[in-house]
C-alpha positions as CSV (number, residue, x, y, z in Angstrom):
1,S,26.5,-3.6,66.9
2,A,23.8,-0.9,66.9
3,L,21.7,-2.9,63.3
4,S,19.8,-5.1,63.1
5,G,16.7,-6.2,60.4
6,S,18.0,-5.6,56.7
7,F,21.5,-4.4,57.5
8,S,23.2,-7.7,57.1
9,D,27.0,-6.0,56.1
10,P,29.4,-6.1,58.5
11,V,29.4,-3.3,60.5
12,Y,32.5,-1.5,63.2
13,T,31.9,0.2,65.8
14,F,33.1,2.6,68.1
15,N,32.5,1.7,71.2
16,D,32.7,5.0,73.9
17,S,32.4,2.3,76.5
18,K,33.3,-1.2,78.0
19,T,32.0,-3.1,80.7
20,G,33.5,-2.6,83.6
21,N,36.2,-0.2,82.3
22,P,34.7,3.0,81.6
23,N,37.7,5.0,79.1
24,P,37.6,3.4,74.9
25,L,41.4,3.1,75.2
26,T,43.9,3.0,78.1
27,T,47.2,3.5,75.0
28,S,48.9,6.6,73.7
29,G,45.9,6.1,71.2
30,Q,42.4,7.3,74.0
31,P,40.8,10.0,73.2
32,P,41.5,13.5,74.2
33,L,37.8,13.8,76.0
34,L,35.6,11.2,76.8
35,R,32.0,13.3,77.2
36,P,29.3,11.6,79.5
37,A,25.5,12.5,79.1
38,D,26.3,14.7,76.2
39,Q,23.4,14.3,73.2
40,N,20.2,12.1,74.6
41,G,22.5,10.8,77.4
42,L,24.8,8.9,75.2
43,S,28.8,10.3,76.1
44,A,30.3,11.1,73.1
45,I,34.1,11.9,72.7
46,A,35.9,15.2,72.1
47,F,38.9,15.8,69.6
48,F,40.6,19.3,69.2
49,S,42.6,20.4,66.5
50,S,45.5,21.5,68.8
51,G,45.4,18.0,71.0
52,S,47.3,15.4,70.9
53,P,47.4,12.4,71.3
54,A,43.8,13.3,68.4
55,N,43.3,10.2,66.4
56,Y,41.2,6.9,67.9
57,P,43.1,3.5,66.0
58,S,39.6,2.0,64.9
59,G,42.1,-1.1,64.8
60,G,40.3,-3.2,62.8
61,S,39.1,-2.2,59.6
62,T,41.6,-1.3,56.2
63,A,41.2,1.9,54.5
64,V,42.8,0.7,51.0
65,S,39.1,-1.0,49.3
66,Y,35.9,-0.1,47.9
67,P,33.2,0.3,47.9
68,Y,31.9,1.7,51.6
69,T,29.3,3.5,53.6
70,I,30.6,5.7,56.3
71,A,27.4,7.3,59.1
72,A,28.9,9.9,61.8
73,V,27.2,11.2,64.1
74,L,29.0,14.7,64.9
75,K,28.7,18.0,65.7
76,I,31.1,21.1,65.2
77,T,32.9,23.0,67.5
78,S,31.6,26.5,66.6
79,G,34.1,28.9,64.7
80,S,36.1,26.4,63.3
81,S,38.0,26.6,60.7
82,G,40.1,24.7,58.4
83,S,39.6,20.3,57.0
84,K,38.5,18.1,59.8
85,T,39.0,14.4,60.0
86,I,35.9,12.4,60.4
87,M,37.8,8.9,59.8
88,G,40.8,8.6,57.7
89,P,44.1,7.0,56.9
90,S,46.9,5.2,58.3
91,S,48.9,5.8,55.9
92,S,48.8,8.0,52.6
93,G,46.3,6.7,49.6
94,G,43.9,4.6,52.3
95,L,40.2,6.9,52.0
96,Q,40.0,9.3,54.0
97,F,36.1,11.2,54.9
98,T,36.2,15.3,56.0
99,I,34.1,17.7,57.0
100,G,34.8,21.8,57.1
101,D,32.9,23.7,58.4
102,T,32.7,27.7,57.6
103,A,29.6,29.8,59.3
104,G,27.3,26.8,59.4
105,V,28.4,25.9,56.0
106,C,29.2,22.7,55.8
107,T,31.1,21.0,52.3
108,M,31.5,17.1,52.7
109,V,34.4,16.0,51.7
110,L,36.5,12.6,50.4
111,N,40.0,12.0,49.4
112,A,42.9,9.0,48.6
113,G,44.3,10.5,52.2
114,Q,47.4,13.1,51.1
115,V,47.0,11.6,47.7
116,A,44.5,12.7,45.6
117,F,40.9,14.4,46.0
118,I,38.1,12.6,45.3
119,G,35.2,14.2,45.7
120,S,32.6,16.3,47.6
121,A,29.4,18.4,48.4
122,T,28.2,21.4,49.9
123,T,24.7,22.4,52.2
124,T,23.5,24.2,55.0
125,F,24.7,23.1,58.3
126,S,24.0,23.8,62.1
127,E,27.2,24.4,64.4
128,N,27.3,22.7,67.5
129,S,24.7,20.1,67.2
130,Y,24.9,16.8,66.5
131,H,23.9,15.2,62.7
132,L,24.7,12.3,60.9
133,L,26.7,12.3,58.2
134,V,26.7,9.8,55.1
135,C,29.5,9.0,52.8
136,T,29.2,6.1,50.1
137,I,31.4,5.4,47.3
138,T,32.6,2.9,44.6
139,S,35.5,2.5,42.7
140,T,34.2,4.4,40.4
141,T,30.9,6.6,42.0
142,Y,30.7,8.6,45.2
143,A,27.3,10.2,47.7
144,F,26.8,12.2,50.9
145,Y,23.6,13.1,53.1
146,L,23.3,15.3,56.2
147,D,20.4,13.9,57.8
148,G,18.9,11.6,55.7
149,V,19.0,13.8,52.8
150,A,20.5,13.2,49.1
151,A,23.4,16.0,49.1
152,G,25.8,15.6,46.2
153,S,26.8,12.8,44.7
154,G,29.2,12.2,41.4
155,T,31.7,10.1,39.6
156,H,35.2,10.0,40.7
157,S,38.7,7.8,39.2
158,V,41.0,7.8,41.8
159,S,42.7,4.8,43.0
160,L,43.3,4.4,46.9
161,G,46.9,2.4,47.9
162,G,48.3,1.7,50.8
163,G,46.1,3.7,53.9
164,G,46.1,1.1,56.6
165,T,43.3,1.1,59.5
166,F,41.4,3.8,59.5
167,E,41.5,6.1,62.1
168,M,38.9,8.8,63.7
169,G,38.8,12.0,64.1
170,A,42.7,12.2,61.9
171,E,44.4,10.9,59.2
172,V,48.0,10.7,58.7
173,S,50.3,12.0,61.9
174,N,47.3,13.7,62.9
175,S,46.7,15.7,60.0
176,E,42.9,17.2,59.5
177,V,42.4,16.9,63.2
178,M,38.7,16.8,64.1
179,D,37.8,20.0,66.0
180,G,33.9,19.1,67.4
181,T,32.2,15.7,69.5
182,I,32.4,12.2,67.2
183,G,29.3,10.5,68.9
184,E,28.9,7.4,67.2
185,V,30.8,5.8,63.1
186,Q,29.4,2.9,60.7
187,I,31.7,1.7,58.4
188,Y,30.3,-1.2,55.8
189,S,32.2,-3.3,53.5
190,S,29.4,-1.9,50.9
191,V,27.1,0.5,49.4
192,L,24.1,0.7,51.2
193,G,20.9,1.0,49.2
194,S,17.5,3.4,49.6
195,T,15.9,1.4,51.7
196,D,19.0,1.1,54.3
197,L,19.6,4.6,54.4
198,S,17.0,5.5,55.4
199,G,16.1,3.6,58.1
200,L,19.3,3.7,58.7
201,H,19.0,7.7,59.4
202,T,15.3,6.8,60.8
203,Y,17.2,4.7,63.7
204,I,20.3,7.3,64.1
205,A,17.7,10.7,64.4
206,D,15.1,8.1,67.5
207,K,18.8,7.2,69.5
208,W,21.0,10.3,69.4
209,A,17.8,12.9,68.5
210,T,18.9,14.3,65.8
211,P,17.5,16.4,62.7
């Protein structure tokens, strides 16, 4: 677990290495490419829209019930297009957190994967640079943050169902695949408050040298 202090909710981490074993997975779900010391001396996992396999199964948390906070450290490949999944469900109906990028404009989106749109927020975004993207969601509200700054919020009435486990970098059937690099993802089974979100941003900025 990367966090301490007031962060008491369950944290799911997707490690880029194991003791004595530099490969995160040895199954067919192994990420396409592990990039050692990619940012601030830390390793990250690269994803390609044409790569196979594209997803990194979590083998852990479910994607079928509110509330959640999902925090991701990532960079998007310059010139890529389309919707890119940060965390997505292994089957239709579970929570999906995506990013769209067009010429430095970042659109963060929440969906019930392949079923319904929940909400989005659009802001500016530096391509080929690492950032902290955060979404929080309850059964009626959602909010987005980019590098510790509120980027948009709203209400919704979308129910989750099915979904299975979370997968990093792709959703159902390897669709809407990430085109970029993910350094760290954290999933909480609650909505973090302003103090914890501020602490999370401070921690990530120090660890990953993000804005």
